[in-house]
N, C-alpha and C positions, 0 to 999 in steps of 0.2 A: 322676400331676401334681395339683395341687393350687394354688390360689391365693385372696385373702382380696379384698375388697372393702371399700372404707370411704368414708364422707363426712362432712365436718365443716360444720355449718349452724346459722345461729342460730335454726333453725325446729326444730320437733321431725321427728325421725328418719322421713323414707319408709319406707314399705313397700320390701322389696327381692327380687327375684325372682331367679335363677337358673335360665339354659338349658341344657341339651346341645348340642353342635354338632349340626348338621342331618346330618354323616358317624361314622356309627356308630364306633366303636370307636376314637375321636380325641382322647377327654379323658372328665375326670371330675372331679366338681364337689364342692368343699372346703365341707363342711356349715354349716362354721361362720363366718360373715359377719355383719358389724354394720354400721351406718352410727352416727355419732356426732356429738349435736351439736358445734356450733361460734359462738363470737361473731363470726366473718366475715361480714361484709356479704352476700356472696355465696356460695353454692353452688358447693363446693370439692371435687371427687370425685375421689380415687386408687384404682387398682387395682393391686394388686400382688401378682404371682406369687410363689408360693412352693413349692419343691422344685422349679426350674425347670429343666425339661428344656432344654439346649441344645439336642438334634439335632433341633428341631423348630422349624417357623417359625408364629407365633398369629395367627390374625386375631381380632379383636374388635368385638362389635357395642353399644353404647351406646344405650340406649331408654330417655327421661325424660319420664314424663307429669304433666302438672300443671296447675292450673287457670287457669293464663292463659298467652298469648302467652310462648314465652321463645327464647333462642337457644344454641346450646352452641357457643361460644367455646373453639377446639382450642390448648393452649399447648404441645403437641410431639408432630412428625408426625404431625398430624390432619389428613386430606384433606380436602375440602366434601363433601358428602352424592351419595353418586350420584343421578342422577335418580329410578332405577327405586324409589328407599326415600322411603319417605315423612319429612319431615320431623318433629319432632327427633329426629334420627340421627345418629350422629358412628361412621364405620367407619374402623378403624384396622388397618391391618399392622405388626405389631409386628416389628423384622429380630431375628436370631439374639442378639443382643448386647442387648435390651433388657429390663429386667424391671419394667417398671411403665408406665402409660397418665396420661397428669392432661387430666381436662378443667375445664371452669369451666362454672357455666350460671347468667347472669342472672335473677334471679328478683322478683318481690313477692309472692309466697305460695309455701306450703306444698308440695314436690314430693309428689304422692302417691305415685308409682313408680317402680322404676326396674328393668330388666331387663338380664340378664347375657350373653352367648352366647361361650364360647369357641370357636373353631375352632382346631383343632392340625394340621399339616402336617407330616410328617418332612420334612429338610433331604436333600436330596442328597448324592452323596459328593463334588461338586464344591463344593459350597454349604459342607459339612462341614468341607473342606480349605481354605475360604477366611476360615473362622471362627477355625479353628486359629492361621491364619498372622497375624490380625486381632491375635489374643491377643499375639501377641511380637513386638509394634509397639516399635523402639528410640527412646527422644528424645537427645538433645544439646543443652546448652545449653538446654533447655526448649521444644526443638521436634521435632517427627518427625524422623526421618534421612533419610526418604523425599525431602522437599523440599529437599533440598542436590541429588538427581540429576533432582528437574525443575527445578530454578533453572539445574545446568549445562546441560540440556537446551535451554533458552530460551533461553541466550545460545548457543550453538551454534548455532540454528537463525538466531536473529537475525541472527549474522553472516552464516551463508550464505544466506540471502535477501538483507540488503540487500549482500550482497559482490558478489552476481550482477548486482541492480538497478541497483549502482552505474556498472557497465560494460557495461549491456545496449546502451542507445543506441549507444552507437560502435560496439560489435560487430554492429549492423546498419548504421550508416551507412559503416564499412571497411571490416569483415569481407566481408560482403556486399553491398556497393556498392548499397546502398539510398540513395534518395534521402533528404532530412530530413523530408518529410511520409508517406512510406512506413514510415520507422524511426519518426515519432513515433505513426505510427496503429498499427502491430504493438506498439510499445510499451504503449501505452496499453489497447490490447486485453487483453494481459497482465494487465496493474494491476485492471484492470475484472475479469477471469475471478477475479483474488487475492482480491476481495471479495465474490464471486458465489457460493464454493462454502463458505463457511463455512456460510449456511443451511445447505446439505447436509449440510456435515458435524456440525453440531449435532442434526441431524433422526437421521441415523444413532444417535451417539452416545446419544443419550435414549431414541431407541426401539426397538434392535437390539444392537448391538454393547455399548454403556457406552464410558465416556470410554479405558481403559487401552487396550483391543482398537482401538478409531479412532487413536488415538495412534498404536498401533504399527503397523498397514498402513498407513497412510497415511504417514505416516514411512518406508516403505521405499518406497512409489511415491515421494516428495519425493526419496529419495536416487538413485534410479535415474535420475530426470528430470534431477538436478545434473550424476552421470556421462555421459548422453546429454549435455548442452548441452554439457562441456565435450569431448567426444571430436568435437562438430561443430565444433569452433573449430582444428582441428587442419588445417591447410592440406596437407600433405606426405601426407594421404590420397591425395586426386584432383593432388599437385603431380606429373604425368606428367611435364613437359618442366622440371621445378627452376626456373621462374622466380619462385616466389613467390605465386604466386595461382592457384588452384584450379582445375582446368579441368574439374570438371563442379559448377558450384554448387548447382546444382540438389538434388542430393546433402547437402550442407551445410544448405539450406535445409527442407528436409524434417524428419534430423536434428533440426536445432535449434527445428525445431515442437511436434516429439513431445517434447521433451524442455520444453520450455516448459510446453505442455500439465498434462504430468506434474507438473510444478512446482507449477503454478498448482492443480492437485487436491489434492497435498499440503499448502502451504502454508495457503493458504484452508479445508481439513476439520480440520485441529489446530489452528486459532485460536482458535473457542471453545469447546477442549476443555482445553487444558494447564492455564490459570488455574485455570478452575472444577474441575479434578482436584487439583490444588494444595490449594484449598480444601476438597478433602473430604478430606484429612490429618489434618484438625484435629479435637478434640474441640468439644463445645458450650463448654465452659469456658476454651475457648482462643480468645477472640476478641482478644485481646491481641496474641500470636503469630501468628495470622492475617492481623490489620491490618498486621505487621511485614515479615508474607512477601511481603502484595501489595506494598508498598515496596522490597522488596528485588525479586521480579519485576520491576519497571516499570523499577528500577535497570538490570538483565540486559538489561533491551531496548535498552535506551538506549547501555550500554557495548557490547554486539554492533554495534550501527549503528554506532557513532561508529569503531570499530577497524577495521570492514570497509571501513566509507568510504574511510579512509585509507590502509588496506594492497592492498586488491585493483587500485586506478588504479593504483599502483606498480606491482604485479605484472603488469598488463597494459603500462605501459610499458617494462618486459623486453621484449627479443630474444630467442627462441629459434627452434628447425628444426631437423629432421635435413637437409634439401639446402639451406634458404636460411633466413636469421634476418628474420623478421617479428613484428608485435606478438605476446608473447605471453597472448592472448586465453585457450588452454588450460590456463595458470596462474591467470588470474586466474580461470576459472572453476572446474580442477580443485581447491584450496584449499577455496573455498565448498564443495564436495563432500565435501570429506575432511571436514569440518566438520560438515556434516549426519549422516554417516556414525557420527563420533564422538556427536552427538546422540542417535542410535537407538539407541547400543550403549551409553551410561552412563543412558539411561532403561531401557532393560530390564535392565541391573545392579541397579535397586533395586525390582524385581518382587515380591520376595519381600516385602517391607516397607510396601507401597503398601496403603491402605486401598481398594477396589475397591467403588463403590458399584454396585448392578445398577441396567441402566435401566428408568427411571419413567415413560413416555412424553412426549414430545414436545408443550406446549403452544399453540407455533405450529400445528401442523396441528389442534390441536382449535379455535383461534379460526379457521383456513382454512374450516374445516368448518359453525362456526355463522356467519360470513358468507355464505357458500355458501347454506347452507337460507335464511337474511332475505332474498337477491337472488332464489330460487326462488320461495319462499312469496309473496312481494312481486309476483312477476310471475305467479304464478297466480292472485293474486287481483288484479289492477292494476284488474277495472271496478268504475264509480264506487257498483256497489251494494254496495263493502264500505266499512267505515268508517275512514276515513284513522288514521292513527297517528301519536304525535308526532316520534319517529324511526324513520329507515326499518329500524333493529337491530330494533325491538321485531316486526318480523316473524316473529323466532326464538324469542316467549316460548312459541308452540307445544310446542319442542321444549325448549331450554334453559333453562339457570337463570336467575334475574334477575339473580342477582348475575354471572354467566358475561356477559351480555349489559351489562351496566352494565360492565364490566371492557373489555370491548370496546371499546365506544364512548369510553371514554378514551385507549385506545391510538390508533384512529382518528382524534379528535381532535390525538392530538400528531402523528400522522405525517399528519394535514392540513400541520400545519407545515414538515415534511421535503421539502415538495416545492417551494421554490425553494434548499434549501440545495446540490443538487449541483453549480450553478451553481459554488461555493466550491472541490470538490474538483477541477472541471474546470481553474482555474487553481492550484492547492494543488501537483497532480500534474506540471506542466509542467516543476517544477526538477529534476525528473531528465529531462527529456528535451529542450526548448524551451533553457532556459537554460545547459544542460550544451553544446548544440550551439553558445549564444551564446559562450558562454566558453572553445572551439575558436580563437575569430576577436579573442583578447586575449594579452595579455602577464601569463604568469604566473609572471614572475621577480620573486619579495619577497627580492632579496638576499641571504640566509644561505639560502634554500630555493627550491624551485621546487614550484610548486601544477601539478598534475595537471588540466584541463578538468574531469575528473569527480571532482575529488576539493574544488570550490568548496560540494559536497552536505551535506560535512561543517560547513558555516557551522551549517546548521539545526539539527542538535542540540545544536551546544556554545550556541548562542544559545538553544536550548530548558532546557535544564541551568541555566540563568542565570536566567532571563526566568521560569519559573515560581513558585519562590520570591518573585522579587521583586516580581511581580505577585499574589500571594496577600498578603503580609505590610506590602506597602508601598501598592501603587495602588488596592485595594480597599478598603483601610480609611482612606486619606484621601479616597478620592471618598464614602467613608458620613459621613466624620466633614465633610465641605464639604455635607452635607445633600443629596448626590444620592443619586436612588432610580437604582441601576444596577442592575436586574434585570435575569436572566440571559437574556432573549430581548434586550435592548438591549447588552450586552454581546455577543450573536451579530452582533445589526447591526453593530455597530462591526467586528468580526473580518473582517466581509465587504468591509467598505469599506477596512477595512486591505489587503486582499488587491489590491482594485482599484487601490488608490494603489500597490503594489508593480508590476506589470503597468503603470501608467502610467511608473514609474522606468523598468522595462525595455526601453518603447518609447524614451525619450528617449535611453538607453544608447544602443541600435538605430543611433539617428540617428547618432552620433558614431562609434561604428562603422564604419556606410558608407559616413561623408565618409572614412577612411582607406582604404577597399579602392579597387584598382584597377579601371577600367572595363574590361571585356573585349569583343572585337567580336561583334557578332551574328552570324547566319549567313551576313548580306548585303554584313559587312564586314571588310575585313581590316585587322592592324596591323605596321606594320616598325619596327626599330630599326635603323640602319646603326652599322657598330663601324668607326671607325680605325684599320688594322694601322700604321700610319706614326709616325715619330716627329717628326711636323709637323701644324703645322694642316691640315683637307684639304677643299677645297670641295666641296660636292656638289649639284647640281639635280635637283628631283624635282617633276616635272609642271609645272615653271614655277616653282619656288619654290625657292631659295637655301637653304644653311644648311653652318654653318662646326663641322667637326667637331676636336674639339680632339684633340691627340697621344694616343694609345690609349686612345681615349673614344668612346663614344656618344651618339647623338642623345638630347638631354634625356628624351625621353619617346619613346612608341611614336606614328609618325605614322599616322591612321586614315585607309584608303581605303574607295570605294564603287565601285571600279571595278574590271574582272577582272585589268586591266594597269596598268604602271607604268612612267614612262619616266624613266630616270636616267643622269646626267651627272655624270663624275666629273674633278672640272677641267678643262682644255680638251680632254678624249677624247670624242669622239662619244655622242650618248646611244644608250640599247641600252633595248629593253622587257623588262622581266620579267614573267612571268606570278605573280598573288598566289595565295596560298590561300587560301578564304574563311573563316569562322567559325576562325581562326587566326590567331597570332601569330607572328612568323619576325624573325630579324635576320641581316641582307646583314654580311660582310664586306666591306672597300673597301682596296684599295691606291692610288698615283697611278695606275696601269699598270689600274684596274679593279675589278670584281666576282671575290673570291677564291672566295665559297661562300656556303652560305647554310644555315639550317638551322630547322626548329620550335620552339618559345619553350612555356614552360609556358605553359598556356590556363586555368587556375583558379589559386584560392588555396591552396596547399598544405598538407592535410589536416594533422588531430590536431597541430596548430603544429610539424610539421618544416621543415624546409628543401629547397630543391630547390638543388641545386649541381651547374654542368657547368665542364668549363674548354676552352678555346681557344686553339691552339698556334697563333703567330706566331710561334715560333723557326724557325729552318732546319732544323733536323734533329728527325725524331721524339722524342715523350720517353712515360716511360711513368707514371703516375698510379696513385697509392695512397693510399683514404681510408681510415683505421683496419684493419679488416680486408677494406674491400671496395678488388678491385683492376679499375682503371677500363679496364686495357691499355693500348698503345700507341697515341700520337695523334698522325697524320701533317704535315707543317708543313700552316698553314689548314684543319684538321680539328678538329670538335667531340667532346668524349667526348658518354655518355649521362648524361642525369641523374641526381644519385644522395640519396637523401632523409638529411639528417643531422639531428641531435636540435640543440634550443639547448644554446648553451655554446660552447665551441672546440673547433675540428675541425682536427684537423692532416693536411697534406697533403706525401705524401712524391713527388717529382718527377724521375727517373733518365732517364741515357740508355742506349745500347749499351754505354758503355766503363764503367758503375757507378757513374759520379758521382752524386750525393744534393746535392738540394736539400729544404729544410722547411720548409714554408709553412705559418701557422696563421691561422684567416680565426674573428673571432668572430662568432655567429649567435644570433639572436632567436628570436622565433615566426612559422612562416607567412612565413619570405621566399625569395627566389629568385635567385639569384647567378650571374653568367658571370665566371669566376676568365680572364682574357688573359695566356696569355704571350707576351710581349713580344717583338720580332725584337731587341730588344739584352738580351736574356737573357743571362745567363751564370751556369755553375756556381762557387760559392766562398762564402763567409763571408756577403758581402752580397745574395746570390741572389733572398732572398726580400722585401725592397722592392724589386725588379722587377715584382712581380706586381700585376696592377690587376685589383681586385674590380668590376665592372659591374654595379649594382643591377638586376634587371628586375622585382621586387615588392618593395614595401617589408615591413620586420617589422612584427607585430603591433603599435601604439603604445599603443591603450586597456588601461589596466591592468585587472586581473582583477578587483583592491579595488574598482573601483567597482560590481560585482556585489552586495558587502557591504548597501550601504543597501536591494535591491530584496529582499533576503534578509531584511533586519531590521524592513520591513515585512509581510514576508508568513507569520515567523515570531510577529510580534507579532498577527497577526490570528487566529494558529491558534491560539496561546495564550489567547485571549478566545473565540475561537468553538468550537473542539474541545473544550479541558477543561470552557469550559462547557456544552457542549452534553451534554457525555455526564452531566454532573450534572444538566443541567436535567431529559432523559428520564428517572434514574432517580428521580428526586424525585417526577416524574409519572406514572410508572408503577405501575401494581398491582401486589400484592405480588409476586404468579406471573406475570405476565406482561412483567418487566423483561428476560426473553429476546427476547421479541419484537420491543422496541421498538430491540435492540443489534442484532438484526437490521435493522431497518427500517436504523438508521444505518451498518452496516457499506452496507447498499443502494444510498445515496446517492453514496456514493465511488463504486460502481460505475457507476453512471448517470453519473455528473460524468465518469469517464474515456469513455466513450461520445461525452459533447459531445466529447470535444478530438477524438477522431477524424472524428467527422463534419468539425469544423470543419474539421480537416487534411484532409477528402481534398474536402470540397464547396467550400470557401473559396477556393482557390486564388489569394489576393492576391499582390499582384507585391512585395510589400516584405514584410520580417519586422515592423518596425516597426507596419506598419500593423495584423497580425494581434495583437499585444499591444494594440494600442488597442482592436481590438473586442471581444477575451474582457474587458478593462476595464469598456467600456462596456455590457458585456450584466450583468455583476457588480454594478454600481452600478444599473441599472434593476431587477434582481433583488432587489438592496439593497432599495430605496425599498418594493417588493411585500412585502418580508419583514414589514420595521418595519412596516404598514398592518396586517399578520396579526398582529405581534404585540399590535400596540395592540388590537386588539378579543382578545387573547386572556385569559381568566381563571383564573389558578393556580387552584389546587384541591389536596387531601387527598385521595390518593385511599383511603387508609386510614380515612375517615372515611367517604367515600362505601360500601366495602365495610361499613362495619360497619352503614349503614342499610339496606342489602339485605340484609346479612346477618339482619337482623328482622326476617323474614318469617314470619309463622308459616305451621303445619301447612297450611292453605288453598291455599299457593301451588300444590303439582301439581294440588289440583284446579281452579283458576284455568288452569292450563294446560289440561284437558282441556275449562274452559268455552267458552276461548278459541279453540280448535281447533273446537269445533261450531260457535260463534257467526260465526267468520267463514263459515263453510257455508250459514248459515240469513238471517242479519241482511240484512233490504233496504236500500235506498240510502235510506228514509225514516226511518230509524229511528236513523242514525249520528251525530246530537245526541246521541240519548238512551244511544244504548250508549259511546260512545267512551272509551277507557279514558285517563286521562290518567297522564302521568310527569313527571319532571322532565327537561331534554333534557340530558343530559351530555357 
């Protein structure tokens, strides 16, 4: 083993000293090493390893001694000097593929001495295998072939996540039979967990398993969770009476909660790892290819989201089952589960081609320790006899480098700006909950195609793909040309304001929807509709009020009663007293001879845009009714069939008698209506039989079109583009070079907190009207927007690199200052505060 060290300087060549490793028999010193002068104004030194033994890891310590203060700035793979080593020192662990170490020193005079120590550590068999594999990396079109496995993996994983998430709130609402508030609460609890677990995933990957193993292990957990969720949606498992409804709902709830917990752990845990792992596949000279990769990676995310949001609602709308046909949630969850399994298999297939960086420790833990020590130290020295410090983080000076403390100050300054941000996400993520539930009460017929309520979420990714390039290439340059100083924080403020306007639009739309909804009886009220089975006008007196009911028609609307009984007189017949069902709607059949029958009606708006249809037989003989594949059975004269749910479109009914005669009747249905189809007394089988069937509208179909949600989606997406994209850019530009992951974790945490706000409001608010809740959220965001604008006004933009450079210039006495500060905090009395106070710039 040998190496050569050389230096280029405009000054005289300094004296060079080489030292053996402190570990015996680990390496040897090459006797012929020179430092050569150079015209370069700075000292630039490069150490080359000759006859490099690839089966060893190399650690190198370079000590520079000169006549004045200087700093050692790493150029490649050089970390800051450990606290235990007096500066100026660069400690560098070289990987098995590196053959040189480069560093540069700024100086204003000669370097007197350079000491170099090489430390060699033999590679384990496992590490040697990885080294050999990395040498066999295959490229395709200038890109590592391994990234194609990563891109496909990301596409399938995002398809799996967004596909499942698109139908999740409807699964809660209509399969598990939860009300709107509970469905919203659990939905946002799940989303919050998905944005809390990335912090855990990043720590595990950086400190323990490495990115590759973390992605594989958590993807297995993810796939199992998706499979469990799909199984939980199979109603036949506990549907022992074959009525289409689970008999043990607790089983399905427990199974779905286990599945969602595993999904949250899996998707959140791999979130910070996949993109970073993709970046690891490129060499330092492949910056352009790496940039292109991240663009392709982003496109794969949006493509997966777009396709899954389009496809899984269609799968959910299908009907499936063994014993009874119901909405096919198992298929809607099963396809994402299969895609997640495919993502896992594809990712593992590329294992031999990946560059797998070893865990290097997580900076978030170091930041937390530094903050914790500062708080602890400040608490221990809270007495007035100790001198005050410029910033509370300065209480970490006794243990941590000033550079690290300065970086933490920068991070805390940005994190302070993050405090109002969760309110934006509280509104944004309701696109998948409240806005989807709002769409279930609207008309989704777009003529050539039908849109399911959970498909409306597709508007968001479509608008993003269109607006991001438009805003970047048109809006921002235009504002700059007009002389407007549209800073990042101002953009974020505008984004929050746009999200507030989106919820105002949602509230106005909800008011219009509420106007079209029927009024149902309260627990102390009853509603009655009278249906005339005669082919002549029938006068009816109800509690003294007289109504004239047209032939084969009903009263115009339901009559509301607060009493338990009602007196009914048909024509000239004596009145009779009928007991009413409290909190219910009911239909009473009348002829000139009196009351012929009664039945309960639908007492709520039909769910999921379906239509509730039943038939009444006023014909003299019993008839059999079939609606598609559903057999409603025989209905006697003056009898009612059970309600059957039918989707939007044209439904065909077959009416037959015992003699085999058949009449075919078609009814056009919208979204969310209820009809009673009357087979009148003058009905007869034949070519014109369908014309005699009379549809009685009990609940009007949805009349507010789903397209009216597009304005609120447009406002929200506009807010997202100028808020989220700008926020990520701002965070990156203001973050220290080695703490960008800390701010990324903080950004994801704001999303989690935003979802927690939603579940708190949903459970604690209990507002009577949905539009009022929309106004409440909009008002809260506008207030927070004002607060954020004030905070942004007083924020001073910084250059983290410049601040890092200033603190990196600290001389060899930094270590001594730490020990001096530690001793001073124990002995300085309060009377000497002013003399001894250490001044620092506030970061």
